[in-house]
N, C-alpha and C positions, 0 to 999 in steps of 0.2 A: 503494498498498498504505500501512496506516496502523494504528498502534501505541498502547499507552498505556505512562506511563511506565515505567522500567524493572524498577518491584517489581512489573508486571503482564505475562502473558505475551500477552494477546489484547484487544484493545476490549471494554469492558463500560459500557453506559449507565449503570450506577450507579455506576462507578468516581468518587473524589473524591479530591485529595490531602490525607494526614492532616493537612500543616500548617496548611491552610484553616481549622479549628476550634481552634487550640492556644491561642490567647489569649481566646476566649470561650467556650470550654471551661471554662478555667483560670479566667476570673473566677466562671462560674456554679458552678465547685466552692466557691470560696472565700465566695461568697454565700449558699450552701445551707448551709455549715458553720457560718457566722456564726447564720443563723437557727436552727438547730438548737441551736446551744450557749449563744446569750447568755440564754436562760430560766436555766440552771443557774448560769454564771459571772458572770451580772450583779450580783447581790448583793454579791459581793466588792467590786465596783468602786463600788457604788452607783448602779447603770444599771440598773434593774429594774422590773415591774410587781407589785403587792401588798407584802406584807412576809414572802413566805416566805425561810428561809433556803436556803442557795446548796447545788445540787446534790440538789433535792428534787424528784420526780415527781408528777406530777399528770396527770389525764385529759385537760385541758384544754391544759398544755403539749403532750401529745402528740400530740393531733388538729391543734391552729391553729399549732403550733411545728414540733414536731419531723418530723412528717410530712412538709409540704412544705419543711422544709429538707433531708431525706434524699432528697426525690423530685428537689430542684434540683440536689443534687449528682450524682447517679447520671444525670439528664441531662446535665450538665455533663461528665462521665465519659465519656460515650459521644460526645459532638460530639469531647471531646479524641482517643478513639486510635479513631476509627471512620473507616476508608479507604471506607467505602462510605455512597452516600447515601441509603437507607433508613434506617438505623440512624442516621445523624447527623440526619436529621427527625424521627425516634421522640425522640431525646433532647432537640431542640429542643421538639417537642409538650409534651414530659413537664414541661421546665422553665417553658414558658407557662402549663400548667396548675397547677403548684406556686406561681408568682408571684399568679396571680389568687384563688389560695385563702388568700395571705396577706393579700390587699388584701379579701376579702368574709369571710373565715371566720370571723370574730365576729360578723357579721351574723345569719349562719344558728347560729350556738351553739345561740344559746336553744330554737330552733326543732328542731335536731336532738338535742338535749339530752347535749350533750357536754362540758357546763362551762363557765365563764367563766375568764380570767386576771385579772378585777379591773381594777381604775384604777393607771397609774401611781406610782410613790413618787416625786415630784416636788416641788419648794420654791416652783418658781417655773412659770407657765404656759408660759415657754419651753422648761425643760426637759421638762416635760410632752408639748409638739409635737414635740419632737426623740426623745422615746421612742416616741411613735406610728409617727415615719418610720422609727425605724431597727429598730424590733421590726418593724412590720408593713406600713402602707401604703406608704412609701417604698421598703423593701425590697423588698416586691413588686412596686411598678411596675418598679424596675429590672432584678428578674429576668425580667419580660414583655417588656423592650425587648430584652433581651439574646437571649431567645428567639426574638423575633420578627426578630432580626439573624441568626440562625443559619439559621432557615426562609428568608431570603429569600436569602442567598448558596448553599444548598445545594439550591434548588428548580430552579436553572439550571444548564446545564451549558456551563463556558467553554471558549473555545477552546483552552485553553494545556492542558485534559486531555488532548486527543487531536493528537499531534504527526505530521506527515508524513515519511515516511522518504525522504530524498534520499540518493544516494552521494556521499561527501565527495570535497572535491577532493585529489587525490594532490600533494602537494611535491616537489620537484626533490629526487632523491639527492645526498648528499653523496659527494665524491671517496672511491673505496676503500671505500666502504658497499656492503653485498650489497643488490642490487636484486633484489625480489618477482618473479615470473613475472607477467603482463599476464593479466588474467582474460579469455579471447578473446571473452567476450559485450559489453566495454567498446570503442569503438572512438577513436580518438584522430585527429581532423579536423586537429590542428597540423602533422602530421607531410606531410599531401597538400599543405598551403599551403604550406609551406615548400618541398616540391620542385618546386611549380609556378610559384614566384617565382623559384628558381633556373634554371628552365629557359628563362622569358622573358628576365632577366638574359644568360644565355647567347648567347640568339638574337639579342637587340639588340647586343652588343659587335660593333665590326667588325673585320674579321680584321688582323694586324699587317702593316704593308707590309715586303716585303723587304729584308733587309740584308745579305744574302750576295752575293760577288763576281761569283757566276754572275747572278744577277740583276741588277745594276748593269750589267753588260757588255752582256746581252740590250737594255737600254732604250737604252743607247749605240747599239749597234749598230742596232736598229731608227731611230733617229734619223737616222743617217748615212746608212741605203739610203734613207731619206726621202727626203733633201737630193738623193742622187745621182739619185733619179729627177725630181725637179723640174727 
């Protein structure tokens, strides 16, 4: 007989422990929130594209940053709370596509006519490269990696997802404790082994030699008669 973990009544092929995607789901939520919000509060910390004031909305920000960021956060939430393999895989694929859009979205921005976020506001080439990595390419690559890790983990069914039920060994009752009635279906072989050993010991033990007065007299009388006959 087999059963799933205690929070499920019967084994199901799509069962998955909720703890399996906890860390990855949380990371995806944080990365999605960063990608969706950084274009709005970035100017306050001098970390932004173009020279737009903070918390200003543009179509380019919505399509290239907010949309993939929200999709990543939703995918991470599905992975975090899901106890079902199918919904967790959907969340993983959603994160993968959102991360890929972070990487290649700006290349298709002019073709799709969704606007452009412009150039990074940077005083050095190093800062410009770091802005590119934290806003788009590096952020998207990390999201794709985590989404792929989710898909790899939930695509297979681990042996620990299914537990074989076996009767637990019964401990010896303490003195004075109430002993529950035994299940008639359970058979205790130790009682028969103990009884067989006791019977063998009783059969092998020699009978004690007589120590009574009558026994001594009979042995002496037998010896005396034997002597007279000789």
